[in-house]
N, C-alpha and C positions, 0 to 999 in steps of 0.2 A: 673531343678529339684526342687521339693518342699517337705517339711515335713508337714504332717498332724498330729497335736498333740491334744490329749484329755487330758486336764489338771485335776489336783486334785487327781491323783492316788498316793498311797504310794508304794515305791519301796523297794525291799529287795534282799539281796544276796551279792556276791563278784564280784568286778570289777578288771580286770587285764589291766593295762594301756599298751599302745603301746610303741615302742621305740621312743626316743626323736627326733622330727622333725628337730629342729634346729641343733642338733648334726649331724644328718644324712646328711644334706646339706653340712656341713663342711668336714666331713670325706670322702664323695664322691669326693669332690674337691681335698682333700689331696692325693687321689690315683693317681692324675696326676703328682705327684712329682717324681715318680719312674717308671722304665720300668718293675719292678717285680710285681707279683700279690698281690693285697690287698683284703682280704676277710672281709666283713662287715656283722655282724649278728644282729638280732633283729631290722631290718629296718621296719619302719611303711609303710604299703602298701597304701600310699596316693598320690594324684595327684602331689603335689609339689616334692616329692621324686622321683616319676616316671619321672617327667620332668627333674630333675637334672641328673638322669641316662641316659635319652635320649640325653641330651646335651653332656655328656662326650663321649657317644657312637658316636654321630654325629661328634665329633672332631677326632675320630679314635680309641678310646679305645675299647677293647673287654670286653663286660659285659656278664658274664655267671650267670644265675639264678639257684641256688640250690632250691629255693623256693621264694615266693614273699617277704620274710623277710630276705633272705640270698643270697648275691651276691658275685661274684669275679670280680674285675676290673683289667685289665691288659692294661696299657697305654704305649705300646712300641713305637708306632709312632703316634704322634698327629699333626694335621694340624691347627695351630692357625688362618690361613687366612680364614678358613671355616666360621668364624663368620661374614665375610663381605657379605656372600650370603644372599639373602632374607629369605631363610629357617633358616639360622643360626641366623639372627637377631630376627626373630619371636620366635624361640625357646628360645633364651637368654632372651628376654623381657617377656616371659610368667611367670617367677617367679623372685622374688627379690634375692633369694639365688644364682642365676647364677653369680652374681658379685664375688663370692668366688673362681671362677676358675682363676681370674686375677693373684693372687699371685703365685700359682703354675706354670702357663704358663710363666709368666715373669721371674721367677727364673730359670726354666729349659730350656726354649727356647729363652730367652732374648728378647722376643717380644710378645705382646698381643694386640688384637683389642677388644675394650670394648664398645659395644652398650649401650645406656642408659637402665638400668634394669627396670623390671616391679614390680609387687607385689601389696599388698593391698593399696587402696587409703585412707590412714590415715594421710595424711599431708606430708610435704616436708621431704625427707629422703636423707641426703647429702652423697655425695661420697668424700667430702673433706678429711676426715681422711684417706681413702684409698690412694687417689692420692698424698697428701702431704707426706705420709709415703713412698710411692714408690719413690717419688722424692728424699727424704732423703737417700734412699738406692742406689741412682745413676741412676734412670730411667729418660729418657727424655719423656715428655708428650706433645702431640699435640691433637687438637680437630677439626674434620671435621664437620662443622655446617650443611652442606647439607645432609650428611649421618647420623648425630647424633651419631658419633663413636669417642671414644678416641683411640689414638694409643700410646702405651707405648713401649719404646725400651731401652735396656741396652746392647749394642754391646759387652762391655767388662765384662759383668756380674754384678751382684749386689754386693755392698760392705757393710759389717756390720757397724753399727753406733748406737750411742745413739740417741733415738728418743723420744720426749715428744709428745704423741698423742694429737690431738685437742680435742678429747672427748673419753670417755671410751666406744667406740663403739664395740659391740660384733663382728659384721662382719668385721669391720676395724681391730680389734685386730687379728682375725683369719686369715685374708688375709696377714697381715704383718708378723705374726708368721710363716705362710707357706712360704712366700717369703724369710724370714731370714734363713729358714732351709737349703737352698742351696746357701745363700750369702757367700761371702768370709769374714772370720773373725768372730768377735763377734758382736751381736746386743743386745741392751738393749731397751725394750719397756716399757716406764714409763707412768703412767695413763692408763694402759691396763685394759681391761675388765677381770673379774675373775669368770664369770659364770661357772657352771658345764660343759657346752659344751666346753668352752675354756680349762678347765682342762682335759677333755676327749681327745680333739684334741692334746693337749700337750703330753699326755700319748701315743697316737698313734704315734706321731713323735718320741718320745723316743724309741718306739719299732722299728721304721724304721731306727734308728741310730743317731738321732739328740740329742745333749745335751741341755736340756731345764731345767732351774731352776726357781723357784718362782711361780710355778703353784698354783693357789688359792690366789695369791696376785696381786697387781696392778703394780708389777715390774717383768718383764720377762727377763731372761738372756738366749740368744740362741747362741750356737756355731755352725755356719754353716758347712755343710759337702759338699764334692764334689759330692757324689752319695748317694742315699738312697736305702735300701732294702725293700722287701715286708713285709707284716704284716697281722695279724688276729686281728680284733677289734669287740667288742660287745658293742652296744649302751646302755646307761642308759635308764630306763623308763622315760617317758616324765613328768616332774614335773608340767608343765602347765596343762596337762590333769588331773593329780592327783588333782591339785587345783580346776579345773573345776568340778570334781566329788564331791569334798567336798562341793562346793557351791550348787550343785544339791541336795545332801543329806539334806542340811540345809533347802533349800527352799521348798522341798517336804516333810519335816519332816520324812525322811526315814533313818533308821539305816543301814549303808552300811559299808562293809569292802573293802579295796583296798590292793591288794597284789603287790609284787615285787617293793616295795617302796625304793628308795635310801635314807635311813634315814639320812645320813651325809649331804645331800643337801636340806633337807626339812625345815630348819629353816626359811628362808625368805618367804616360802609359808605359813607356819602355823602361823607365828607371827601376820599378820593382822587378821586372823580368831580369834585368841586369843583376840586381841583388841576389836573385835566385840562381844565377849562373847560366842563364839562357842567352846564347848569342843571337843577336838580330842585327841585320844591316839595312840601312836606309839610304838609297841613292835616288835623288830627285823625289818623285812621288811613288816609287816602287820600294816596297819593304819585303825583305826575304828573311824567312825564319830558317835557321840551321839547327834543328833539334838534336842535341847531343844524346848519346846513349845514357850518360850519367851527368847530372848537373848538381853542383854543390853550392848551397847557399853561402853568402858572404857572412862570416862570423866576426868580422873586424879583427882587431888586434888582441882583444881579451878572450877570444873564443866564446863570446856570449851568443845566446840563441838570437837569430835574426828575427826582428819584429817588423811586420808590415802592418801599418795602420792607415786609416783614411784620414785625409786632411782637406781643407779648402784648397782649391786650385791656386798654385800649381803643384799641390801635393797629390798623393794617390787618390783618385776619385773613389767614393764609396761604392759605385756601381761595378768597380773592377775587383773588389775583394773576394767575391764568390768564386770567380775564375781563378784568381791567384791562390786561393785556398786549395782548389782542386789540383792545380799545378804543383803545389807544395807536397802533395801526397807521395809523389815519386821522386822527390828531391833526395839527395844523399846527405841528409842532415835535418835538423828540426827547425820549425818555423812557427812563430807565434803570430796569429792573425788577430788584430784588434779592430773590431768594428765599433767605432765610437758613436756614430750618428743614430743608428736604429737598433732597438733592443730585440727585434724578432728576426733579424736577417740571417743569423747563423744557425737557426734550428734545423736547416736542411742537412746538417752534418750527420744527423742520425741515419739518413739514407746512405751516406758515404761510408759510415761505419759498417752498415749492413753489407755493403759491397766489399768490405775487407780493408778499408782505410783505417789507419791508426791515428785517430783524432780524439783529443780530450776536450770536451766543451767545458771550459773553466767556469764560465758564467754567460749570461745572454750576450755579452759583448766580446768575449775572448775565446779563441779556440787554439789549442796547441796541437800542431800537426807533427807527428813523428814520421819523418820521411822514410820511405821504404827503399829508396835507391834502386828501383826496378827489381828488387829481389823477388817480389810477388806481384802478379797482376791483380787488378780489381776483378770482381765477378759480377755478371749481369743479374739484375733483380727487377722486380716491378715496383714502381714508385710514382709519385705525383709531383708535378711542378708547382711550388708554392707561389712563385712570383717570376718576373721576367728574367732577372739576372741569376737567381738560384736555379731556375729551370735550365738556362743555358749551361751553367756549371755542371748540373747533373747529366745533361746531354753529352758534354765533353767527357765526363767520367765514363758514361755508357759506351761511347765509341772507342775508348781505350781499354775496356774491360774484356774479359773472356766470356763468351756466351751471349745470350740474348737478353736485352733489357726492354721493358715496356714503360713508357713515360706517359701516365695519364695527365689530364688537364694540360695537354700540350698547347692549347690555345693561349695559355699564359705566356709561353715562349713566343708564339706567333704575334703577340701584341707588340713585341719589340724588334722582331727579326723577320724581314719580308721573304716569303717563299724559302725559308731556311732549308727545308728538306730537299727541295729541288736543287738549290745551289750547292748543297753538300754532296748530293748524288753526282753532280757534275765533276766533283773532285774524286769520286770513287767511294764515297761513304755509303755503306749498306743501311740506309735509313728509309723507313716507309711510314706514310701517314694513313691512319684509319679515322674516318669521321664517326 
């Protein structure tokens, strides 16, 4: 699939974001913790979510669709060994979020087979935090090299424990939080991730009967239960998509409104835009972008180059750096983008340089953007989307450029953004899809 983009148009209107992709993958996995039905509303109808639903259905869960955005999962009888089949391995490896089923299956069935997961090719993504945490809870772990499958067992069940996580991994925290929900006794996860998605997962577990304290902090206290009940859960709007649309409004100089914004979670998204000199107002759940003709990065008192780097929440999320890099291209000043977590996520800047951006890739983790202050527009080119977030950043660049751009492998973007071309067309964007 490819997107054909005619750049230079000004957009207008109101944008409604989808449900949060990362939260969806977690709560779908959490439905495996109980034999009772779990209803999930505001799901994004995107490939990664559909694959996660296919995976739990393949394992034996009943998945009933009220709509593409509302499902009920009933996991009465699950067969963990199905992940050893060729079809099971292929489905598991089709997305990175599949690893989230490990905690629920290990806790409930005391055994799980874990093929190496897939996902975006943005650098090494470790399973250490997951595996070491499961071992602390009492799991025995072995690895079959020929099949590339981990085998985790806990014949006597998991036992609660104090665990200091190797890193503040979002998926690692989610996996261990779900495993601890059915572990015997109390578990403390320290150096835990505290993203909105973890907070939402914790609230779902509370509804299912788990005592969880410390949501929104890096210390989670979980009192495990023998059984969990069903629940109804509604996803937050996707804050990464909201950040992407802010970047789009700035680059195309388009005054846009965004609705259904979870205001209490927007601080880490809005802060880097504020540092770039972009004015954004938030009233209730409506966010308005006021794109200035010229925006100047904050150089503090010493006149130093502004550095924007990713951090654990509530710092700037790694998924936002690609968009922030593109927005920096037309800033009236220089910006250093420091991507700490993944070593392959900045390589897409080669395409931006081809479009006319002045960017120096210092090393795999740092890019110096020499802001052009709108002195020159970008120019349209043909390119490919390497992953979800870089693909969205390239699309923003293409919509702000002069001339036509073609973005191949647009299915990478569609994995994270539902019907993106149609929703942008509603704002006046000249973007067309070719299968």
